[in-house]
Biopython code that builds the backbone (N, CA, C, O; Angstrom):
import numpy as np
from Bio.PDB.StructureBuilder import StructureBuilder

atoms = [
    (1, "MET", "N", (-8.241, -12.044, -34.096)),
    (1, "MET", "CA", (-7.649, -10.745, -33.953)),
    (1, "MET", "C", (-7.901, -9.975, -35.240)),
    (1, "MET", "O", (-7.650, -10.485, -36.332)),
    (2, "SER", "N", (-8.384, -8.778, -35.116)),
    (2, "SER", "CA", (-8.685, -7.995, -36.315)),
    (2, "SER", "C", (-7.447, -7.233, -36.753)),
    (2, "SER", "O", (-6.605, -6.883, -35.927)),
    (3, "PRO", "N", (-7.332, -6.977, -38.043)),
    (3, "PRO", "CA", (-6.173, -6.233, -38.532)),
    (3, "PRO", "C", (-6.208, -4.800, -38.029)),
    (3, "PRO", "O", (-7.249, -4.296, -37.609)),
    (4, "ALA", "N", (-5.052, -4.155, -38.081)),
    (4, "ALA", "CA", (-4.954, -2.758, -37.649)),
    (4, "ALA", "C", (-5.822, -1.898, -38.542)),
    (4, "ALA", "O", (-5.902, -2.155, -39.743)),
    (5, "PRO", "N", (-6.483, -0.873, -37.988)),
    (5, "PRO", "CA", (-7.339, -0.011, -38.793)),
    (5, "PRO", "C", (-6.531, 0.638, -39.908)),
    (5, "PRO", "O", (-5.328, 0.866, -39.785)),
    (6, "SER", "N", (-7.230, 0.928, -40.997)),
    (6, "SER", "CA", (-6.534, 1.543, -42.125)),
    (6, "SER", "C", (-5.961, 2.879, -41.694)),
    (6, "SER", "O", (-6.596, 3.634, -40.957)),
    (7, "GLY", "N", (-4.760, 3.162, -42.159)),
    (7, "GLY", "CA", (-4.090, 4.397, -41.780)),
    (7, "GLY", "C", (-3.236, 4.234, -40.535)),
    (7, "GLY", "O", (-2.437, 5.116, -40.221)),
    (8, "SER", "N", (-3.389, 3.114, -39.809)),
    (8, "SER", "CA", (-2.604, 2.877, -38.606)),
    (8, "SER", "C", (-1.421, 1.994, -38.968)),
    (8, "SER", "O", (-1.586, 0.963, -39.620)),
    (9, "SER", "N", (-0.241, 2.392, -38.548)),
    (9, "SER", "CA", (0.949, 1.618, -38.873)),
    (9, "SER", "C", (1.404, 0.755, -37.698)),
    (9, "SER", "O", (2.448, 0.109, -37.783)),
    (10, "VAL", "N", (0.643, 0.732, -36.610)),
    (10, "VAL", "CA", (1.019, -0.020, -35.419)),
    (10, "VAL", "C", (0.212, -1.310, -35.361)),
    (10, "VAL", "O", (-1.018, -1.288, -35.408)),
    (11, "SER", "N", (0.917, -2.429, -35.257)),
    (11, "SER", "CA", (0.236, -3.718, -35.154)),
    (11, "SER", "C", (-0.300, -3.889, -33.736)),
    (11, "SER", "O", (0.178, -3.228, -32.814)),
    (12, "PRO", "N", (-1.286, -4.764, -33.548)),
    (12, "PRO", "CA", (-1.806, -5.008, -32.195)),
    (12, "PRO", "C", (-0.722, -5.507, -31.238)),
    (12, "PRO", "O", (-0.726, -5.159, -30.058)),
    (13, "LEU", "N", (0.204, -6.320, -31.745)),
    (13, "LEU", "CA", (1.286, -6.819, -30.900)),
    (13, "LEU", "C", (2.180, -5.669, -30.435)),
    (13, "LEU", "O", (2.564, -5.607, -29.267)),
    (14, "GLN", "N", (2.501, -4.771, -31.344)),
    (14, "GLN", "CA", (3.334, -3.621, -30.986)),
    (14, "GLN", "C", (2.604, -2.705, -30.008)),
    (14, "GLN", "O", (3.213, -2.165, -29.084)),
    (15, "ALA", "N", (1.310, -2.534, -30.210)),
    (15, "ALA", "CA", (0.523, -1.693, -29.301)),
    (15, "ALA", "C", (0.539, -2.281, -27.890)),
    (15, "ALA", "O", (0.659, -1.542, -26.913)),
    (16, "ALA", "N", (0.419, -3.616, -27.779)),
    (16, "ALA", "CA", (0.448, -4.272, -26.471)),
    (16, "ALA", "C", (1.811, -4.085, -25.809)),
    (16, "ALA", "O", (1.892, -3.838, -24.606)),
    (17, "LYS", "N", (2.878, -4.203, -26.596)),
    (17, "LYS", "CA", (4.220, -3.998, -26.045)),
    (17, "LYS", "C", (4.391, -2.561, -25.564)),
    (17, "LYS", "O", (5.001, -2.321, -24.522)),
    (18, "ASP", "N", (3.854, -1.607, -26.321)),
    (18, "ASP", "CA", (3.943, -0.199, -25.929)),
    (18, "ASP", "C", (3.222, 0.050, -24.609)),
    (18, "ASP", "O", (3.714, 0.795, -23.761)),
    (19, "VAL", "N", (2.056, -0.572, -24.432)),
    (19, "VAL", "CA", (1.290, -0.420, -23.191)),
    (19, "VAL", "C", (2.070, -1.010, -22.023)),
    (19, "VAL", "O", (2.148, -0.399, -20.957)),
    (20, "GLN", "N", (2.653, -2.205, -22.217)),
    (20, "GLN", "CA", (3.434, -2.824, -21.148)),
    (20, "GLN", "C", (4.619, -1.941, -20.762)),
    (20, "GLN", "O", (4.921, -1.784, -19.578)),
    (21, "HIS", "N", (5.286, -1.369, -21.754)),
    (21, "HIS", "CA", (6.419, -0.482, -21.477)),
    (21, "HIS", "C", (5.950, 0.750, -20.697)),
    (21, "HIS", "O", (6.597, 1.160, -19.733)),
    (22, "ALA", "N", (4.845, 1.329, -21.109)),
    (22, "ALA", "CA", (4.316, 2.515, -20.428)),
    (22, "ALA", "C", (3.967, 2.193, -18.979)),
    (22, "ALA", "O", (4.211, 3.010, -18.092)),
    (23, "GLU", "N", (3.396, 1.009, -18.726)),
    (23, "GLU", "CA", (3.061, 0.618, -17.357)),
    (23, "GLU", "C", (4.320, 0.511, -16.512)),
    (23, "GLU", "O", (4.331, 0.944, -15.360)),
    (24, "ARG", "N", (5.387, -0.065, -17.071)),
    (24, "ARG", "CA", (6.638, -0.182, -16.317)),
    (24, "ARG", "C", (7.204, 1.195, -15.995)),
    (24, "ARG", "O", (7.709, 1.417, -14.895)),
    (25, "VAL", "N", (7.123, 2.106, -16.933)),
    (25, "VAL", "CA", (7.642, 3.458, -16.711)),
    (25, "VAL", "C", (6.842, 4.153, -15.618)),
    (25, "VAL", "O", (7.423, 4.790, -14.739)),
    (26, "VAL", "N", (5.522, 4.040, -15.661)),
    (26, "VAL", "CA", (4.672, 4.680, -14.660)),
    (26, "VAL", "C", (4.922, 4.066, -13.291)),
    (26, "VAL", "O", (5.027, 4.792, -12.302)),
    (27, "LEU", "N", (5.019, 2.740, -13.215)),
    (27, "LEU", "CA", (5.234, 2.086, -11.934)),
    (27, "LEU", "C", (6.619, 2.377, -11.368)),
    (27, "LEU", "O", (6.805, 2.352, -10.151)),
    (28, "ALA", "N", (7.582, 2.648, -12.226)),
    (28, "ALA", "CA", (8.941, 2.898, -11.770)),
    (28, "ALA", "C", (9.136, 4.330, -11.281)),
    (28, "ALA", "O", (10.152, 4.628, -10.654)),
    (29, "ALA", "N", (8.193, 5.211, -11.551)),
    (29, "ALA", "CA", (8.338, 6.613, -11.159)),
    (29, "ALA", "C", (8.365, 6.729, -9.637)),
    (29, "ALA", "O", (7.592, 6.072, -8.940)),
    (30, "GLN", "N", (9.259, 7.567, -9.137)),
    (30, "GLN", "CA", (9.387, 7.787, -7.701)),
    (30, "GLN", "C", (8.596, 9.025, -7.298)),
    (30, "GLN", "O", (8.528, 10.008, -8.035)),
    (31, "ALA", "N", (8.006, 8.955, -6.120)),
    (31, "ALA", "CA", (7.265, 10.103, -5.607)),
    (31, "ALA", "C", (8.248, 11.188, -5.175)),
    (31, "ALA", "O", (9.341, 10.895, -4.692)),
    (32, "THR", "N", (7.849, 12.423, -5.352)),
    (32, "THR", "CA", (8.678, 13.546, -4.913)),
    (32, "THR", "C", (8.552, 13.686, -3.396)),
    (32, "THR", "O", (7.603, 13.163, -2.811)),
    (33, "PRO", "N", (9.483, 14.376, -2.754)),
    (33, "PRO", "CA", (9.364, 14.591, -1.306)),
    (33, "PRO", "C", (8.049, 15.281, -0.921)),
    (33, "PRO", "O", (7.476, 14.991, 0.129)),
    (34, "GLN", "N", (7.579, 16.193, -1.775)),
    (34, "GLN", "CA", (6.310, 16.874, -1.491)),
    (34, "GLN", "C", (5.149, 15.879, -1.547)),
    (34, "GLN", "O", (4.238, 15.940, -0.722)),
    (35, "GLU", "N", (5.182, 14.960, -2.522)),
    (35, "GLU", "CA", (4.122, 13.953, -2.620)),
    (35, "GLU", "C", (4.156, 13.019, -1.417)),
    (35, "GLU", "O", (3.109, 12.640, -0.892)),
    (36, "ASP", "N", (5.362, 12.645, -0.979)),
    (36, "ASP", "CA", (5.489, 11.798, 0.208)),
    (36, "ASP", "C", (4.931, 12.496, 1.445)),
    (36, "ASP", "O", (4.222, 11.879, 2.240)),
    (37, "ALA", "N", (5.248, 13.772, 1.609)),
    (37, "ALA", "CA", (4.762, 14.530, 2.767)),
    (37, "ALA", "C", (3.245, 14.646, 2.743)),
    (37, "ALA", "O", (2.593, 14.513, 3.779)),
    (38, "LEU", "N", (2.684, 14.892, 1.568)),
    (38, "LEU", "CA", (1.233, 14.992, 1.441)),
    (38, "LEU", "C", (0.568, 13.660, 1.775)),
    (38, "LEU", "O", (-0.451, 13.623, 2.465)),
    (39, "GLU", "N", (1.148, 12.573, 1.284)),
    (39, "GLU", "CA", (0.590, 11.250, 1.566)),
    (39, "GLU", "C", (0.612, 10.960, 3.061)),
    (39, "GLU", "O", (-0.362, 10.442, 3.608)),
    (40, "ARG", "N", (1.722, 11.292, 3.727)),
    (40, "ARG", "CA", (1.811, 11.066, 5.176)),
    (40, "ARG", "C", (0.787, 11.903, 5.932)),
    (40, "ARG", "O", (0.210, 11.442, 6.917)),
    (41, "ALA", "N", (0.560, 13.131, 5.477)),
    (41, "ALA", "CA", (-0.389, 14.023, 6.151)),
    (41, "ALA", "C", (-1.823, 13.530, 5.994)),
    (41, "ALA", "O", (-2.636, 13.689, 6.905)),
    (42, "LEU", "N", (-2.135, 12.939, 4.854)),
    (42, "LEU", "CA", (-3.503, 12.497, 4.588)),
    (42, "LEU", "C", (-3.802, 11.103, 5.132)),
    (42, "LEU", "O", (-4.965, 10.730, 5.287)),
    (43, "ARG", "N", (-2.770, 10.348, 5.416)),
    (43, "ARG", "CA", (-2.947, 8.972, 5.889)),
    (43, "ARG", "C", (-3.560, 8.981, 7.289)),
    (43, "ARG", "O", (-3.115, 9.751, 8.140)),
    (44, "PRO", "N", (-4.574, 8.144, 7.552)),
    (44, "PRO", "CA", (-5.179, 8.114, 8.892)),
    (44, "PRO", "C", (-4.158, 7.687, 9.943)),
    (44, "PRO", "O", (-3.287, 6.858, 9.680)),
    (45, "LYS", "N", (-4.277, 8.260, 11.125)),
    (45, "LYS", "CA", (-3.327, 7.978, 12.205)),
    (45, "LYS", "C", (-3.885, 6.964, 13.213)),
    (45, "LYS", "O", (-3.126, 6.268, 13.887)),
    (46, "LEU", "N", (-5.208, 6.890, 13.308)),
    (46, "LEU", "CA", (-5.853, 6.013, 14.284)),
    (46, "LEU", "C", (-6.716, 4.978, 13.582)),
    (46, "LEU", "O", (-7.199, 5.204, 12.473)),
    (47, "LEU", "N", (-6.901, 3.848, 14.237)),
    (47, "LEU", "CA", (-7.706, 2.774, 13.667)),
    (47, "LEU", "C", (-9.141, 3.231, 13.423)),
    (47, "LEU", "O", (-9.768, 2.806, 12.453)),
    (48, "ASN", "N", (-9.666, 4.090, 14.293)),
    (48, "ASN", "CA", (-11.033, 4.589, 14.112)),
    (48, "ASN", "C", (-11.168, 5.496, 12.895)),
    (48, "ASN", "O", (-12.269, 5.671, 12.372)),
    (49, "ASP", "N", (-10.059, 6.075, 12.440)),
    (49, "ASP", "CA", (-10.087, 6.946, 11.262)),
    (49, "ASP", "C", (-9.968, 6.165, 9.959)),
    (49, "ASP", "O", (-10.238, 6.703, 8.885)),
    (50, "TYR", "N", (-9.567, 4.906, 10.048)),
    (50, "TYR", "CA", (-9.351, 4.072, 8.856)),
    (50, "TYR", "C", (-10.704, 3.636, 8.300)),
    (50, "TYR", "O", (-11.544, 3.115, 9.034)),
    (51, "VAL", "N", (-10.908, 3.848, 7.015)),
    (51, "VAL", "CA", (-12.183, 3.521, 6.373)),
    (51, "VAL", "C", (-12.029, 2.221, 5.594)),
    (51, "VAL", "O", (-11.067, 2.047, 4.846)),
    (52, "GLY", "N", (-12.984, 1.311, 5.776)),
    (52, "GLY", "CA", (-12.969, 0.053, 5.029)),
    (52, "GLY", "C", (-12.412, -1.095, 5.845)),
    (52, "GLY", "O", (-11.889, -0.899, 6.941)),
    (53, "GLN", "N", (-12.530, -2.295, 5.301)),
    (53, "GLN", "CA", (-12.013, -3.526, 5.889)),
    (53, "GLN", "C", (-12.419, -3.674, 7.355)),
    (53, "GLN", "O", (-11.573, -3.747, 8.246)),
    (54, "ALA", "N", (-13.712, -3.716, 7.582)),
    (54, "ALA", "CA", (-14.255, -3.748, 8.944)),
    (54, "ALA", "C", (-13.728, -4.928, 9.759)),
    (54, "ALA", "O", (-13.399, -4.760, 10.933)),
    (55, "LYS", "N", (-13.644, -6.109, 9.165)),
    (55, "LYS", "CA", (-13.170, -7.285, 9.911)),
    (55, "LYS", "C", (-11.713, -7.120, 10.333)),
    (55, "LYS", "O", (-11.342, -7.464, 11.455)),
    (56, "VAL", "N", (-10.902, -6.599, 9.441)),
    (56, "VAL", "CA", (-9.485, -6.379, 9.757)),
    (56, "VAL", "C", (-9.366, -5.352, 10.875)),
    (56, "VAL", "O", (-8.593, -5.544, 11.814)),
    (57, "ARG", "N", (-10.124, -4.267, 10.782)),
    (57, "ARG", "CA", (-10.098, -3.229, 11.829)),
    (57, "ARG", "C", (-10.518, -3.811, 13.171)),
    (57, "ARG", "O", (-9.896, -3.537, 14.197)),
    (58, "GLU", "N", (-11.575, -4.615, 13.157)),
    (58, "GLU", "CA", (-12.080, -5.213, 14.399)),
    (58, "GLU", "C", (-11.020, -6.115, 15.036)),
    (58, "GLU", "O", (-10.784, -6.047, 16.242)),
    (59, "GLN", "N", (-10.389, -6.954, 14.224)),
    (59, "GLN", "CA", (-9.361, -7.858, 14.753)),
    (59, "GLN", "C", (-8.154, -7.080, 15.270)),
    (59, "GLN", "O", (-7.631, -7.381, 16.343)),
    (60, "LEU", "N", (-7.717, -6.087, 14.515)),
    (60, "LEU", "CA", (-6.572, -5.292, 14.957)),
    (60, "LEU", "C", (-6.887, -4.533, 16.239)),
    (60, "LEU", "O", (-6.019, -4.380, 17.098)),
    (61, "ASP", "N", (-8.120, -4.057, 16.376)),
    (61, "ASP", "CA", (-8.528, -3.357, 17.593)),
    (61, "ASP", "C", (-8.397, -4.286, 18.801)),
    (61, "ASP", "O", (-7.937, -3.870, 19.864)),
    (62, "ILE", "N", (-8.801, -5.533, 18.631)),
    (62, "ILE", "CA", (-8.685, -6.523, 19.715)),
    (62, "ILE", "C", (-7.215, -6.785, 20.034)),
    (62, "ILE", "O", (-6.823, -6.784, 21.201)),
    (63, "PHE", "N", (-6.401, -7.009, 18.999)),
    (63, "PHE", "CA", (-4.977, -7.300, 19.204)),
    (63, "PHE", "C", (-4.262, -6.138, 19.885)),
    (63, "PHE", "O", (-3.495, -6.336, 20.826)),
    (64, "ILE", "N", (-4.520, -4.932, 19.403)),
    (64, "ILE", "CA", (-3.862, -3.745, 19.955)),
    (64, "ILE", "C", (-4.318, -3.512, 21.396)),
    (64, "ILE", "O", (-3.501, -3.215, 22.268)),
    (65, "GLY", "N", (-5.618, -3.648, 21.645)),
    (65, "GLY", "CA", (-6.145, -3.474, 23.000)),
    (65, "GLY", "C", (-5.555, -4.477, 23.978)),
    (65, "GLY", "O", (-5.211, -4.119, 25.104)),
    (66, "ALA", "N", (-5.435, -5.732, 23.555)),
    (66, "ALA", "CA", (-4.869, -6.769, 24.423)),
    (66, "ALA", "C", (-3.397, -6.490, 24.721)),
    (66, "ALA", "O", (-2.947, -6.658, 25.855)),
    (67, "ALA", "N", (-2.658, -6.069, 23.715)),
    (67, "ALA", "CA", (-1.236, -5.756, 23.925)),
    (67, "ALA", "C", (-1.081, -4.579, 24.884)),
    (67, "ALA", "O", (-0.186, -4.581, 25.729)),
    (68, "LYS", "N", (-1.947, -3.577, 24.756)),
    (68, "LYS", "CA", (-1.884, -2.419, 25.658)),
    (68, "LYS", "C", (-2.224, -2.831, 27.087)),
    (68, "LYS", "O", (-1.571, -2.386, 28.032)),
    (69, "GLN", "N", (-3.249, -3.683, 27.253)),
    (69, "GLN", "CA", (-3.641, -4.127, 28.596)),
    (69, "GLN", "C", (-2.518, -4.903, 29.275)),
    (69, "GLN", "O", (-2.279, -4.747, 30.472)),
    (70, "ARG", "N", (-1.830, -5.742, 28.498)),
    (70, "ARG", "CA", (-0.724, -6.534, 29.047)),
    (70, "ARG", "C", (0.548, -5.706, 29.181)),
    (70, "ARG", "O", (1.526, -6.144, 29.787)),
    (71, "ASN", "N", (0.523, -4.495, 28.605)),
    (71, "ASN", "CA", (1.708, -3.639, 28.581)),
    (71, "ASN", "C", (2.884, -4.363, 27.927)),
    (71, "ASN", "O", (4.021, -4.296, 28.395)),
    (72, "GLU", "N", (2.572, -5.060, 26.826)),
    (72, "GLU", "CA", (3.568, -5.817, 26.072)),
    (72, "GLU", "C", (3.518, -5.404, 24.610)),
    (72, "GLU", "O", (2.593, -4.728, 24.160)),
    (73, "ALA", "N", (4.530, -5.827, 23.896)),
    (73, "ALA", "CA", (4.559, -5.578, 22.452)),
    (73, "ALA", "C", (3.521, -6.463, 21.759)),
    (73, "ALA", "O", (3.203, -7.553, 22.233)),
    (74, "LEU", "N", (3.011, -5.987, 20.656)),
    (74, "LEU", "CA", (2.106, -6.791, 19.840)),
    (74, "LEU", "C", (2.918, -7.936, 19.272)),
    (74, "LEU", "O", (3.995, -7.721, 18.716)),
    (75, "ASP", "N", (2.411, -9.150, 19.406)),
    (75, "ASP", "CA", (3.176, -10.336, 19.045)),
    (75, "ASP", "C", (3.639, -10.306, 17.587)),
    (75, "ASP", "O", (4.780, -9.930, 17.318)),
    (76, "HIS", "N", (2.796, -10.686, 16.663)),
    (76, "HIS", "CA", (3.140, -10.692, 15.240)),
    (76, "HIS", "C", (1.931, -10.261, 14.438)),
    (76, "HIS", "O", (0.794, -10.584, 14.781)),
    (77, "VAL", "N", (2.185, -9.533, 13.375)),
    (77, "VAL", "CA", (1.118, -9.148, 12.445)),
    (77, "VAL", "C", (1.663, -9.368, 11.043)),
    (77, "VAL", "O", (2.736, -8.867, 10.704)),
    (78, "LEU", "N", (0.935, -10.106, 10.236)),
    (78, "LEU", "CA", (1.322, -10.321, 8.848)),
    (78, "LEU", "C", (0.226, -9.750, 7.967)),
    (78, "LEU", "O", (-0.905, -10.236, 7.971)),
    (79, "LEU", "N", (0.567, -8.725, 7.219)),
    (79, "LEU", "CA", (-0.358, -8.099, 6.277)),
    (79, "LEU", "C", (0.122, -8.454, 4.879)),
    (79, "LEU", "O", (1.285, -8.227, 4.545)),
    (80, "PHE", "N", (-0.763, -9.008, 4.061)),
    (80, "PHE", "CA", (-0.348, -9.381, 2.715)),
    (80, "PHE", "C", (-1.462, -9.090, 1.733)),
    (80, "PHE", "O", (-2.625, -8.959, 2.113)),
    (81, "GLY", "N", (-1.100, -8.991, 0.481)),
    (81, "GLY", "CA", (-2.074, -8.744, -0.573)),
    (81, "GLY", "C", (-1.494, -7.841, -1.635)),
    (81, "GLY", "O", (-0.372, -7.351, -1.506)),
    (82, "PRO", "N", (-2.260, -7.625, -2.678)),
    (82, "PRO", "CA", (-1.781, -6.785, -3.781)),
    (82, "PRO", "C", (-1.692, -5.316, -3.360)),
    (82, "PRO", "O", (-2.238, -4.923, -2.329)),
    (83, "PRO", "N", (-1.005, -4.517, -4.159)),
    (83, "PRO", "CA", (-0.870, -3.094, -3.844)),
    (83, "PRO", "C", (-2.223, -2.391, -3.746)),
    (83, "PRO", "O", (-3.173, -2.731, -4.452)),
    (84, "GLY", "N", (-2.284, -1.413, -2.863)),
    (84, "GLY", "CA", (-3.471, -0.576, -2.776)),
    (84, "GLY", "C", (-4.518, -1.006, -1.778)),
    (84, "GLY", "O", (-5.596, -0.412, -1.732)),
    (85, "LEU", "N", (-4.240, -2.021, -0.974)),
    (85, "LEU", "CA", (-5.232, -2.484, -0.003)),
    (85, "LEU", "C", (-5.123, -1.799, 1.352)),
    (85, "LEU", "O", (-6.025, -1.922, 2.181)),
    (86, "GLY", "N", (-4.033, -1.082, 1.588)),
    (86, "GLY", "CA", (-3.884, -0.375, 2.859)),
    (86, "GLY", "C", (-2.933, -1.027, 3.840)),
    (86, "GLY", "O", (-2.967, -0.711, 5.029)),
    (87, "LYS", "N", (-2.086, -1.927, 3.374)),
    (87, "LYS", "CA", (-1.159, -2.618, 4.278)),
    (87, "LYS", "C", (-0.200, -1.639, 4.959)),
    (87, "LYS", "O", (0.008, -1.709, 6.170)),
    (88, "THR", "N", (0.370, -0.744, 4.190)),
    (88, "THR", "CA", (1.309, 0.226, 4.755)),
    (88, "THR", "C", (0.594, 1.164, 5.717)),
    (88, "THR", "O", (1.111, 1.475, 6.790)),
    (89, "THR", "N", (-0.584, 1.609, 5.334)),
    (89, "THR", "CA", (-1.364, 2.491, 6.207)),
    (89, "THR", "C", (-1.682, 1.792, 7.521)),
    (89, "THR", "O", (-1.538, 2.389, 8.588)),
    (90, "LEU", "N", (-2.112, 0.535, 7.460)),
    (90, "LEU", "CA", (-2.413, -0.210, 8.684)),
    (90, "LEU", "C", (-1.161, -0.387, 9.542)),
    (90, "LEU", "O", (-1.245, -0.333, 10.769)),
    (91, "SER", "N", (-0.018, -0.595, 8.921)),
    (91, "SER", "CA", (1.231, -0.723, 9.678)),
    (91, "SER", "C", (1.531, 0.553, 10.450)),
    (91, "SER", "O", (1.917, 0.504, 11.617)),
    (92, "HIS", "N", (1.352, 1.693, 9.795)),
    (92, "HIS", "CA", (1.583, 2.979, 10.459)),
    (92, "HIS", "C", (0.569, 3.200, 11.583)),
    (92, "HIS", "O", (0.918, 3.727, 12.639)),
    (93, "ILE", "N", (-0.667, 2.803, 11.361)),
    (93, "ILE", "CA", (-1.698, 2.944, 12.398)),
    (93, "ILE", "C", (-1.353, 2.092, 13.610)),
    (93, "ILE", "O", (-1.452, 2.560, 14.744)),
    (94, "ILE", "N", (-0.946, 0.840, 13.382)),
    (94, "ILE", "CA", (-0.587, -0.050, 14.492)),
    (94, "ILE", "C", (0.542, 0.575, 15.311)),
    (94, "ILE", "O", (0.473, 0.615, 16.539)),
    (95, "ALA", "N", (1.567, 1.055, 14.636)),
    (95, "ALA", "CA", (2.697, 1.671, 15.339)),
    (95, "ALA", "C", (2.244, 2.893, 16.132)),
    (95, "ALA", "O", (2.646, 3.075, 17.281)),
    (96, "HIS", "N", (1.412, 3.728, 15.520)),
    (96, "HIS", "CA", (0.932, 4.939, 16.200)),
    (96, "HIS", "C", (0.075, 4.579, 17.405)),
    (96, "HIS", "O", (0.227, 5.173, 18.472)),
    (97, "GLU", "N", (-0.820, 3.617, 17.247)),
    (97, "GLU", "CA", (-1.708, 3.208, 18.353)),
    (97, "GLU", "C", (-0.898, 2.662, 19.535)),
    (97, "GLU", "O", (-1.267, 2.862, 20.692)),
    (98, "LEU", "N", (0.204, 1.973, 19.235)),
    (98, "LEU", "CA", (1.022, 1.393, 20.298)),
    (98, "LEU", "C", (2.110, 2.343, 20.792)),
    (98, "LEU", "O", (2.816, 2.040, 21.755)),
    (99, "GLY", "N", (2.243, 3.496, 20.128)),
    (99, "GLY", "CA", (3.236, 4.475, 20.548)),
    (99, "GLY", "C", (4.669, 4.040, 20.289)),
    (99, "GLY", "O", (5.567, 4.345, 21.074)),
    (100, "VAL", "N", (4.884, 3.330, 19.194)),
    (100, "VAL", "CA", (6.232, 2.865, 18.853)),
    (100, "VAL", "C", (6.632, 3.394, 17.479)),
    (100, "VAL", "O", (5.791, 3.849, 16.703)),
    (101, "ASN", "N", (7.914, 3.327, 17.198)),
    (101, "ASN", "CA", (8.418, 3.749, 15.897)),
    (101, "ASN", "C", (8.268, 2.621, 14.883)),
    (101, "ASN", "O", (8.193, 1.446, 15.242)),
    (102, "LEU", "N", (8.228, 2.997, 13.630)),
    (102, "LEU", "CA", (8.106, 2.032, 12.537)),
    (102, "LEU", "C", (9.223, 2.287, 11.549)),
    (102, "LEU", "O", (9.448, 3.424, 11.133)),
    (103, "ARG", "N", (9.916, 1.237, 11.176)),
    (103, "ARG", "CA", (10.924, 1.332, 10.117)),
    (103, "ARG", "C", (10.374, 0.619, 8.907)),
    (103, "ARG", "O", (10.050, -0.568, 8.957)),
    (104, "GLN", "N", (10.274, 1.354, 7.825)),
    (104, "GLN", "CA", (9.685, 0.808, 6.606)),
    (104, "GLN", "C", (10.790, 0.440, 5.625)),
    (104, "GLN", "O", (11.703, 1.231, 5.384)),
    (105, "THR", "N", (10.706, -0.759, 5.063)),
    (105, "THR", "CA", (11.657, -1.217, 4.060)),
    (105, "THR", "C", (10.900, -2.052, 3.046)),
    (105, "THR", "O", (9.678, -2.179, 3.135)),
    (106, "SER", "N", (11.604, -2.615, 2.094)),
    (106, "SER", "CA", (10.961, -3.496, 1.121)),
    (106, "SER", "C", (11.791, -4.763, 0.993)),
    (106, "SER", "O", (12.989, -4.762, 1.277)),
    (107, "GLY", "N", (11.159, -5.830, 0.568)),
    (107, "GLY", "CA", (11.816, -7.129, 0.451)),
    (107, "GLY", "C", (13.106, -7.113, -0.344)),
    (107, "GLY", "O", (14.114, -7.640, 0.127)),
    (108, "PRO", "N", (13.113, -6.523, -1.545)),
    (108, "PRO", "CA", (14.342, -6.537, -2.341)),
    (108, "PRO", "C", (15.515, -5.828, -1.666)),
    (108, "PRO", "O", (16.671, -6.136, -1.956)),
    (109, "VAL", "N", (15.232, -4.890, -0.778)),
    (109, "VAL", "CA", (16.298, -4.166, -0.090)),
    (109, "VAL", "C", (16.987, -5.069, 0.927)),
    (109, "VAL", "O", (18.177, -4.912, 1.199)),
    (110, "LEU", "N", (16.235, -6.014, 1.487)),
    (110, "LEU", "CA", (16.790, -6.914, 2.496)),
    (110, "LEU", "C", (17.697, -7.879, 1.815)),
    (110, "LEU", "O", (18.285, -8.741, 2.469)),
]
sb = StructureBuilder()
sb.init_structure("model")
sb.init_model(0)
sb.init_chain("A")
sb.init_seg("    ")
for serial, (resi, resn, name, xyz) in enumerate(atoms, 1):
    if name == "N":
        sb.init_residue(resn, " ", resi, " ")
    sb.init_atom(name, np.array(xyz, "f"), 0.0, 1.0, " ", f" {name:<3s}", serial, name[0])
structure = sb.get_structure()
């Protein structure tokens, strides 16, 4: 580890702590109602409008089509992974494709 540049009074350890604190602050920020409305408006509504994850789209298309043909509810769907992969968007698409309502919550709330 190299020493702090001359003229800098912040140690590398302190700089790392500052970055971690800043990340927590940014992640803790809540979206405004306007940001939420914009996100909902821009989110794809149909599976054909969803870009990316071709295998997931293909499988969901089969599952949704089969449930519609049987005129039954979709059995179970488990979407998992790190943030930003489209799990929430896919959940909304599934609900829209099946014509049902979706209630969104988070684990800690339960």
